[in-house]
N, C-alpha and C positions, 0 to 999 in steps of 0.2 A: 291955322298952325298950330300942332299939337306942343306941348309942354316940353316933350322929347324932341322935339325938332328946333326949338325955340332956343332951347339949350345948348345944341349942334351950331348953329350957326352965329351966339353970341360968343362961344370957345374960339369956332373959326377966327370971328371979328378978331376977338383978341388974343389971337396966334398960340391958342394951349389948344391938348390932347383931351379928352373926359376919361376922369379916375369911373370906372365900375367895378364896384367889391358886392360879391354875394355872400350871403349869407345865410341860412336855413331860419325861418319862421317858427320858433317855438325850441330852438337852440342856442343857449342850455336849458334856457327855462320859459316858458313863454312868458311871461313876466318880463324878463328882462329884454325882448325882440323892440320891440318901438326905443329903448332906452341904446341899442346898439344901432337903432339906424340912427339914430340922430350922432353919436358917435362918430360915425361912417363920416356924415355932413361935416360934424366939426371936425376933421382928421383933414378932409378936402374930396371929399365923393362928387361926382356930378351927377351922376344918375345913380340909385342903389338896384340891385338884383333881388329879392325875394323867394327864393325859392319855398315851394310847397311841396310838403314832407308827401313823400308817398309810399311806397311796401314795396316794388316792384322797378325799379330805374334802370334802364338799359346805356345809360351816356352818365352815369354818378360813378366816378371810382370810390374805393374803399373810407375815404375820408369824409365825404360830402353821403356817404349812405347810411356810414354813424351816426351822424345830427342826424337824418331823417329817423331814422330808429329814435334816439334820443326823443326825438318832436314827436311820435310817436306814440312812444311809450307814456306821455303823460298826455296822451288825448289829442294831441294837435290835429283839428279840421280843416279844411279849404273856408268854411264860414270864418271859425277862428281867426285864418291867417287873415281875414279880408275886415278883422276886425280889429285888431293890429295895426293894419296898414291907417287904419280909420285914427287909431287912435294913435299916432306919430302925425296925421293931417293935423294934429288940434292944437301941434304949433310948429305945428313946417309945412306951409302950400306949395311950397316952391323947388322941392328937391322931385326929379321923378322919378315913382316908382314900379320896376317889371317887374311883374310875377313871373315864373316859371315853375316850370313841372309837366305833369304828363298828363293826357286828356281822362283817366276815367274820373278822377277827383269830378271834373267838369262837366262830362258825358254823367255822371249820377247826380247832378244839381241840377242841369240841364243849361245846353249854349245858354238860348237867350236868358235865361234867371241870373244864370253867374256872368253875364256882359254886366245886366244892368247896375248886379251888385258892387262890381267892381266900381265901376266909374262912384258910385254913390260912397265907396271907401276914399275911391281918391286915388287908386289904381291911374296909370296913364298909357303901361304898354303891357305886352302878351306873351309869353314867350313857350309853345308848347313843344316838349321834343318830337314826341311819336305824333304831330299832327304835320305831316308832308303839305307843302303847298297845295300840290297836285289834287291835293284831297278835302279839302277844309273850305272851300270857298262857303259856305254855310257860318262857320267862323268866323270868318273874315268878315264875312257882311252884318253879323251879330256887332261883332268890335267895334267895328267903322260904323254902326247910329249908334253907338254909346260913346263914341270920340273916344276912344281904346285904342293907340299905334299895335297893331300886330306884327311879330319880330319873329326874324328864322335862323335856324342854324345853316351856316355852309361850311362844304369840309376838304380836305387837299380833295378828298376823291370825287368830289360832287363832279358832276356832269353839264357838259354846256345846257343841257335843257333845263338841270334843274337850277342852273345857276339863274336861267330867263322867266323859270319859274315864280321864283323870290321875286325875282326882279318886278313880275303882272300885281306882287300880292303885298310884300314889304312894305313896311311905314317906319319909322321914328331910326333905327339901324336894322344892321345885320350882323349875327354875331357870328366869324368865321373861326370855329375850330382850328386850330395852329397844327394839332395833333391826330394821328393816329390810333385809337382808344378814349379809352374812360378819360375823367377828370381827376387831373391830379399823377397821371403817366409819361414817361419820354423827359428825353429834353428837345428843345425849341431849336429848330434849325432856320434862326434870323433869316438871312437869304432866303429862301423857302417862301416863307410866310410876305417877307417885299415883292418877290415875283408877282405873288398871285393878286396882291393886295388892289394896286389900280384896274384889271380886270373885270373885281368884283363890283367897283367901286362904279365902274365905269358902265356896267350890266345894270344895276339894278339902283342906279339913283342916288342911292343911302349913306349915307355913314359908315361905315366900316367896324366894329370894335374888334379885339380878339380876343381869345382867351385860350385857356388849357394852358400848363406849362407854367405861366408866368407866378414866380417863388421870390425874387427881389425886387430892390429900388434898379438893379441894375439892369435885368431882364426887362421891366414895364420902359424904361429909357427907351431900351432897343426897339421894342415894342412902339411904343408912341412915336418914333422918327417914318414909322412906313405905314400906322392906322391910323383912324382918326380918334378913335378909344382904346383903351387899355382893359379886358375884364376878370380879375382875380377872386376864387373862389377858397379851393380848395386849401391853399395856405393858408387864409384867414380863417377857416373849419378851422384848421392845425392848432393855431392860437387860443380859439374857444375853449377848445377841448382841455389842452393843458391849463388853463387857466380856471382856479375858483373863479364864487360868483364875485368876491368884494371885489377881484381887479379884472374880473373881463373885459369892462370898458375900457381900462387905460392899456390893459398890453394891448386891444386892436387900435386905441390909436394912434399908439407907438407905431407900430406895423404902418397902419395904409399911412401915415404922416412921410414914413422914409417909401414910400411908394408913389404918391402926391410927388415929393419931390423928385425922385427916379425920373415920374411924367415929366414936369416943369423942365427941366432938363435939358428935355429933346426939343423945348420950344416949340415953333410952330412946325415942322420940315415934315414934308408927304414924301 
């Protein structure tokens, strides 16, 4: 059982739902990323999604695009992101870390080399936005050989064929994009999400996390009542963006603590 799978099993036994915050590696400064990761855990994160900066994202809204631009301006590379995970692992061996990004940096490094280095750094799962499951068998095989969970996106527009394909390959959890559009856009339709989750969970056989559009404790609670995990990215990046380096961890801690309280208020509902 992988670390991600064990985390969901433990939470299910405790009647709790997972909080999965997202930050972009290297934003606002590469030296701060491991400290921010520890802050997320201290505030109640169960799994961390760490974004790999990329110059031409297709799913990220303006907020996360700006975070990537700030990180890239400081020269952050995929290899450096793996180094940040390794630094985090020096004092936290328990919290699962998922890298989220795009195919180009991995292709440039080489799939096998990436999988080996990610395992060595302490990565637990990988979500690559532009690797559809039906076209990345080699990538999934490489991850699996190195003990990494391949994680995939599904959306309101996903066909039955795509859901079935994700079900064949997904491990760890599925990330359900609750909105049509990019990160940080639109308003959530909780009823629509609630109607979709049971089918995805049954078809894939893994827990379902929901992201996009979750901005406060009340929305986090509503999603936690129907999903297995709540994923929050843009709202956290906004907090980072308007913080000074000396208070960024304090402000992120306060925000994530509120999200955690909202999720816990949902109890173990599904």
